[in-house]
NUGUBA-497519 format. One record per residue: residue in one letter; x, y, z of N, C-alpha, C in turn. Coordinates in steps of 0.1 Angstrom, whole numbers, plus 5000, padded with zeros to 4 digits. Example, Ala and Ser with C-alpha at 12.3 -4.5 7.8 and 13.67 -1.06 7.14 Angstrom:
<nodes>
A513249435078512349555078513249675078 S512849785071513749895071512950005079 
</nodes>
This chain:
<nodes>
M243837730994244537860994244137940981 T244038070983243738150971245038190964 S244938200951246138230943246438380944 L247638410939248038550939247138640930 K246638580919245738650910244438680917 E243838590924242538610931242738720942 R243838720949244038820959244138960953 F244838960941244939090935243639150930 Q242839060924241439100920240639150931 T240639080943239839120954240339250960 W241639270960242139400965241839520955 F241839490942241539590932240039630933 Q239139540934237739570935237339650948 S238039610959237739680971238239820971 S239239850964239839980964239540060951 S238540020944238140090932237440220935 P237540330927236840450930235340440931 Q234740350923233240340924232840280938 T233640190943233340140956233540240967 E234540320966234740430976233640530976 Q233240570964232140670963230840610969 L230540480966229340420972229440420987 E230640390993230740381007230640521013 Q230940631006230740761010229340811010 R228640761000227240800998226240731008 L226540611011225640541020225440601033 P226540641040226340701054225640831053 L225640901042225041031041223541021037 S223140911032221740891029220840861041 I219840941043218940931054217540901049 P216740831057215340811052214540941052 E213840961042212941081041211741061048 E211341161057210141151065209541291065 E208441301073207641431073208441541079 N209341521088210141631094211341671085 T211741581076212941621067212541651053 F211241641050210841651036211041791031 L210841891039210842031035212142101039 I213142031044214442091048215142141035 G215542271035216242331024215342381013 T214042371015213142431005212742571008 Q212242640998211842781000210542800991 S209642880996208442910989208743000977 Y208142970966208443050953207943190954 F206843220962206243350962206743430973 S207543380982207943460994209343520992 S209643611000211043671000212043581007 E213343601003214343521009214543541024 R214143661028214343701042213143651051 D212043611044210843561052210943421056 R210143381065210043241069209243171058 D209443041058208642961049207142961053 A206242941044204842951047204442861058 Y204842731057204442631068205042671081 D206242721081206842771094206142891100 R205842981091205043101096203743071101 Q202942981094201642941099201742871112 S202742781114202942711126203242811138 I204042911136204343001146203143091150 M202443131140201243211143200243131151 Q200043001148199142911155199642891169 D200942871171201442851184201342981193 S201443101187201343221194199843241198 L198943211189197543221193197143121204 D197643001203197442901214198042951227 A199243011227199843061239198943171245 W198443261237197543371241196343311248 R195743201242194543151247194743071260 F195742991261195842901272196942931282 N197843021279198943051288198743181295 P198543191308198243311314199343421313 L200543371313201743461312201743521298 A201443451287201443511274200243601273 R199143571278197943661278198343791285 R199043781296199343911303200343991296 I201243931289202244011281201544091270 V200644021263199844091252198944201258 E198344171270197444271276198244401281 L199444381286200244491291200544581279 T200944531268201344611257200144681252 T198944621251197744691246197244791256 H197344761269196844861279197644981279 Y198944971278199745091278199745171265 A199645091254199645161241198345231238 T197245171242195945221238195045251250 G195545221262194645241274194245391277 G195145481273194845621276193945681265 G193645601255192745651245193445711233 L193045681221193545741209192545831203 K192945951199192046051194192546111181 A191646111171191946171158191546321158 V192546401153192346541153192646591139 C191746681134191946741120191446891121 P192246981116191847121117190747161108 H190447081098189247111089188047061096 L187047151099185947111107185047001100 L184747021087183846921081184546791080 T185846791077186546661077186646601091 Q186746681101186746631115185346571118 D184246631113182946571116182846441109 F183346421097183246291090184046191098 I185246231102186146131109185446091122 N184746181129183946141141182846041137 Q182146061126181145971122181745831119 F182845831112183445701109183945631122 W184545711131185045651143184045591152 Q182845651153181745611162180645531155 H180845501142179845421135179645291141 R178445241142178145111149178744991143 L179145001130179744891123181344901124 N181845011129183245031131183645021146 Q183045111154183345111168184845101171 M185545211166186945211166187645211180 E186845261190187445261203187845111207 G186945021205187244881208188044811198 R187944851185188644781175190144811176 V190544931181191944961183192644861192 T191844821202192444721212192644591204 A191744551196191944421188193044441178 M193244551173194344581164195744561171 S195844611183197044601191197344461194 D196244381198196444241202196944161190 E196344191178196744111166198144141162 L198644261164200044301161200944221171 S200544221184201444151193201444001191 I200343941187200343791185200943751172 S200543811161201043761148202143851142 G202243981146203144071141202744141128 N201544101123200944161111199544201113 L199144311106197844371107197344391093 F196244311090195644321077194244381079 L194044501074192744571075192044561062 L190844501062189944491050189044611051 L189144701040188444821040187444821028 S186144831032185044841022184344971024 T183845021013183145151012181845141005 D180745201010179445201003179345320994 H178145340988177945440978178045580984 S177745600997177845731003179245771007 G180145681005181545711009181945671023 M181045611030181345571044182045431043 S183145421050184045301050183845221062 Y184145091061183945001072185244911073 V185744891085187044821087186844691094 R187544591089187544461095188944411096 I189244341106190644281108190644141103 L191444111093191643981088192643901096 P192443781100193543701107194743691098 A195843711103197043701095197343561090 A196843461098196943321094196143291081 D195143371078194343341066194943401053 I196043481055196643541043197743431038 T197543381027198443271022199543331014 R199343441007200443500999200243650997 I201443710995201443860993202243880980 D201543940970202143980957202644120958 S203944140954204544270954205244290941 R205744410939206544440927207844370928 E208344340916209544260915210844330921 N210844460920212044530924211844590938 D210744570945210444620958209444540965 V209844470976208844390983207944470991 E208244600994207444681002206244740995 Q206344740981205244790973204344670970 E203444640979202544530978201344560969 L201044460961199944470950198644400954 S198744280959197544210961197844100972 Y196744050978196743960989195843840986 H196343720988195543600987195043551000 V193643551001193043521014192343381014 R192643301024191943171025190543191030 L189543141024188143151028187743031035 P187043041047186642921054185542841046 G185842711045184942621038185042621023 E186042701017186142711003187542660998 T187542600986188842550981189542660974 E188942760968189642870961189842980971 E190843060968191243180976190643300969 A190443400978189943530974191243620972 V191243710962192343800960191843940961 Y192444010971192144150973193344240969 L193044350963194044440959194544530971 A195744570970196244670980195744810976 Y195644890986195145030983196245110975 A195845170965196745260957195945380954 Q196345490960195645620958195645670944 K196645650937196745710923195745640914 T195445510916194545440907193245420913 E192945480925191645470932190545540924 S189445470922188345530915187045440918 L185945500915184645430917184445320907 G183845210911183645100902182345130894 R182045030886180845050877179545050885 S179544990896178344990905178245120913 G179145210912179145330919179745320933 A180445200936181045180949182545150947 F183245170958184645140957184945000960 P185944940953186344800956186944780969 A186744670975187344640988188844620987 V189644680996191044670995191544631009 I192844601009193544561022194744651024 L194844691037195944771042196744681051 H198044671048198944581056199944661064 F200044631077201044691085201744581093 A203044591096203844491102204844551112 I205044471123206044511133207144401133 N208244431139209444331140209644271126 R209744351116209944301102211344331098 P212144221095213544251090213444321076 S214544391074214644461061214544361049 G213844391039213744301028212644191030 S211844201040210844101043209444161040 Q208544071038207144111036206344091049 W206744001057205943961069206744011082 G205944051092206444081105206343961114 E206843971126206743871136206243921149 G205443841156204843891168205743901180 D205243961191206043981203206343851210 L205443751208205543621215206443531208 T206843561195207643461187208943421193 P209743511198211043461204210943391217 V209843401224209743341237208743221238 L208343171226207343061226207842941233 K209042901229209642781235209842791250 W210242921255210442941269209142951276 L208042991270206742991276206342841278 A206642761268206242621269207042551280 R208342581281209142521291208742571305 Y208442691307208042741320206742681324 S205842661314204542601317204742451321 A205642381314205842241317206542231331 W207542321334208142321347207142341358 L206342441356205342471366204342361368 E203942301358203042181359203642071366 D204942051364205641941371205741971386 R205942101389206042141403204742131410 V203642161403202342151409201942001412 R202341921402202041771403202841711415 L204041761417204841711428204341761441 N203941891442203441941454202141881458 R201441831448200141761451200441641460 F201541571458201841451465202941481476 R203141611479204141641490203641591503 N202341611506201841561519201441411519 A201541351507201241211507202441131512 F202141031520203140951526202640811528 I203540721531203140581534203840541547 Y203140451554203740391566204540271562 V205640251569206440131568206540071582 V206039941583205939871595206939761595 K207939761604208939651604208639571617 A208639441615208339341626208939211622 R209039121632209438981630208238901629 F207938851616206738771614207238621612 G206438531617206838391617206638331603 S205738391595205438341581204938451572 E204838421559204238511550202838531552 V202138431557200638451560200438541571 E201338541582201238631593201438771588 R202438791580202738931575201538981566 S201038901558199838941549198638971558 T198438901568197338921577197439061584 R198639091589198939221595198739331586 Q199239321573199039421563197639451560 L196839341559195439361556194739431567 T195139391579194439461591194739611591 L196039651589196339791589195739861577 S195639801566194939861554193539881556 A192839791563191439811566191139921576 N192139941586191940041596193240121597 P193540211587194740291588194640391599 P195740431605195740541615195240671609 A194440741616193940871612194940971616 P195041091608195941191611195741251625 G196741261633196641321647196241211657 S196141091653195740991663196940941670 V196740861681197840811689197940661685 L199140621682199440481679200340421689 V199940311695200640241705201040101700 T202240071700202739941695203639881706 D203939751705204939691713206339691707 E207339631713208639631708208839551696 S207839471692208039381680207839461667 E207239581668206939661656207639791656 E208139831645208839961643208140041631 W207540161634206840231624207740351619 S207640371606208340491600207540541588 V207840661583207140721572208040751560 I207540731548208240761536207540871529 S208140991527207541101520208441151509 P207941211498208841261488209641381492 K210841391487211741511489211741591476 L211141711477210941801465212141891463 E212941931473213942021471213442151464 A212342211470211742321463212542441462 L213542461472214342581471215242581459 D215842461456216642461444215842471431 A214642421431213842431419213342571416 S213242651427212742791425213642871416 S214942851418215942931409215842891395 D215442761392215242721378214042791372 G212942801379211842871374212043021372 L212843081381213143221380214043251368 A214943161365215843171353215043171340 I214043081340213243071328212343191326 K211843241337210943361337211743481333 K213043491337213843601333214143601318 M214243481312214443471298213143521291 I212043491296210743531290210643691291 A210943741303210843881305211843961296 A213043911294213943971286213543971271 G212943861267212443841253211343931249 V210543971258209344061255209644201260 G210744231266211044361271210344411283 L210044321292209244361304210144331317 P210144421327210744381339209944271347 L210644201356210044091362208844141371 H208944261377207844301386206544331378 F206644341365205444341356204844211355 L205544101358205043961356204943901370 A204543971380204343921393205543851399 E206743911397207943851402208843961407 P208644021419209444131424210844101425 E211744181418213144151418213744221431 S213244341435213744411446212644481453 S212944501466211944571474211944721474 T212944781467213044921466212344981454 R211745091456210945151446211845211435 T212945261439213945321429214345211418 T214645091423215044991414213944951404 A212644941410211544911401211345021391 E211445151394211245261385212345261374 A213545231378214645221368214445111358 A213945001363213744881354212544911345 G211644991349210445021340210745121329 S211745201330212045311320212145251306 P213045151304213045091290211745041285 T210944981294209644931290208745041286 Y208745151293207845261289208245311275 R209545311272209945351259209445261248 R209445131251208845031242207345051240 F206645081251205245101250204945231242 A205745331244205545461236205845441221 E206845351218207145321204205945251198 R205345151205204245081200203045181198 Q202845271207201745371206201945461194 R203145501191203445581179203145501166 F203445371167203145291155201645281153 L200945251163199445251162198845381157 C199445491162198945621157199245641142 A200345591138200645601124199745511115 V199445391121198545301114197145371112 L196645431123195345491122195345621114 E196445691114196545811105196445761090 E197145661087197145611073195745561069 L195045491079193745441076192745551074 L192845661083191945771082192145851069 R193445861064193645931051192945851040 V193045721040192345641030190845661031 V190345661043188845681044188445821040 V189245921043188846051039188946071024 N190046011018190146021003188945960996 R188445851001187345790994186045870996 R185945931008184746011010184746141002 A186046191000186146320992185646300978 Q185746180972185246160958183746160957 V183046150968181646150969181146280975 D181746330985181346450992182446560991 Q182146670983183146770981183546850993 S182646851003182946931015184146871024 V184446751021185646691028186946721021 D187946761028189146801022190146681023 P190546621012191446511013192946551016 Q193246681015194546731018194646781032 A193646771040193646821054194646731062 L195346791071196246721080195446641091 I195746521092195146431101196146371111 R195946391124196846341134196046251144 V196646151149196146071159197046081171 E196446121182197146151195196846041205 G197845991211197745891221197745941235 G197245861245197245901259198645891265 D198645921278199945921285200245771288 I201545741286202045611290202145591305 S202645691312202845681326202545811332 S201945821344201745941351203046001356 R204045921359205345961363205946041352 D205746011340206346081328205846221328 N204546241331203946371331204546461341 R204846411353205546491363206946531359 E207646441353209046471349208946571337 L208046551328207946651317207546791321 A206646791331206246921335207347001342 E208146921350209346991357210347031346 A210646951336211546981326211047111318 A209747111314209247221307209347351315 Q209047341328209147461336210547521337 Q211547431338212947471339213447531326 V213047461314213547511301212847641298 N211647661303210847791300211547911306 Q212147891318212848001325214148031317 V214847931313216047961305215748021292 A214847961284214548011271213948151271 S213048181281212448311282213548421285 N214548381293215648471295216448501282 L216648401274217348411261216548501252 F215148471252214348551243214248701247 D214248731260214248871264215548941260 R216648871259217848931255218048931240 G217048881233217148881218218048781212 L218348671220219348571215218648461207 I217348441209216548341202215248401198 T214548351187213348401183212148341191 E210948391188209748341195209448191190 Q209748161178209548031173210447931179 E211747971181212647881188212347861203 L211747971209211347951223210147851224 L209247861215208147761215208647621212 R209547611203210047481199210747411211 L211547481219212247431230211247391241 V210247471244209247441254208447311250 Y207947311238207247191234208047061234 R209347081230210146961230210346901244 F210646991254210846931267209446891274 M208346931268207046891273206746751266 G207546711257207246581250206146591240 E205746711235204746731226205246791213 R204446771202204846831189204246971188 L204947061183204447191181203347191170 P202147241174201047241164201447321151 T201047271140201347331127200747471126 E199547491131198947621130199547721139 T200047671150200747771159202147811153 E202847711147204047741141203847841129 A202847821121202547911110202148051115 K201448061126201048191131202248261137 V203148191143204348261149205248311137 S205348231127206148271115205648391108 K204248391107203648511101203848641110 N203748631123203948741131205448791131 T206348691129207748731128208048811116 L207448761104207648841092207048971092 L205848991099205249121100206049211108 A206649161119207449241127208749291120 Q209249211111210449251104210149351093 
</nodes>
């Protein structure tokens, strides 16, 4: 028997604070592995609102793989590109000599901007970022190349503003060191010692949270649902492959195991052909075992996953070969928000090209004085939908009747009349037309 002193010492040691702390720490300790090593870490060079570098690289690679191997992902990207750039993008400048140079740049064999705009839209949809490498020769002609967003390892920006980017670190294939390219800065732009401009990078991003340096692609929120739908569809195809597969079950009274094995070998060597007539006696009973797929119940599961994908990318189901309704009115109503999304992407691409052309013209102007760097440059996109043209034409015709009546009564000016008509036509009032009307108004006064 233990003494009272020994019992007291055992109780005291078991209830000591050190023992309690050790018991609390042990359940919380987990073995460190590859999946838990980077939990809670953050890249030193990235913004707090951005994803970690390894997470961003993984998502970009998954988006690229989905575009390559998943037909649904490829179609989503194609639809955005076709509607945003399919009507054609045209650069317009009122200064004739500047317009001539823009046409030369646009149609240059090393640029081929008509096809490059499509690649720019695809890159934005896949990665959410567009890095344009701009190089210029001695004559002031610039050349554009699209850098893969996955090759950009780091973006350096000002300490007080992440949107004022200074330089970009680019991973070179087959090289251990990274190349550093400066961001374009018009105020400090000048010719180098060799008489040529340094290569610079222009960065544009979509789906970028405030305070972030990086954007995110259109496929990012639906990557896991694309994978689930692909896995579900593959399982259904595999099961349907064996839907018509069946086996015969023959029941009979056999005198021994040898007799049963002999009968099985006989039937396996000469199985009944499909459509043949099988005659047996009362001693044998034939039946068939086939898989039960319950395809009707499974179709609702696939539709639910596809709806999640369609909602994530802002497309109606009938755009993804899944008609929701047989009525045309329902389909047109479902497509209206999608057309607005396509129009917004087209405006973004026009803004990207306008910024690119301004940089190209500024560099040319330092070599060729006939080019005006202050000239207004606009990029106009094609029509998103032919149905929009019909509605805009009807709206413009109706507002023209009302506005003309007001103008005749002297209630609005000629400039206000044009503004209303152009607004309901869905077009911007040309600057030269507005200036001309303002000049005529002043002369009349």
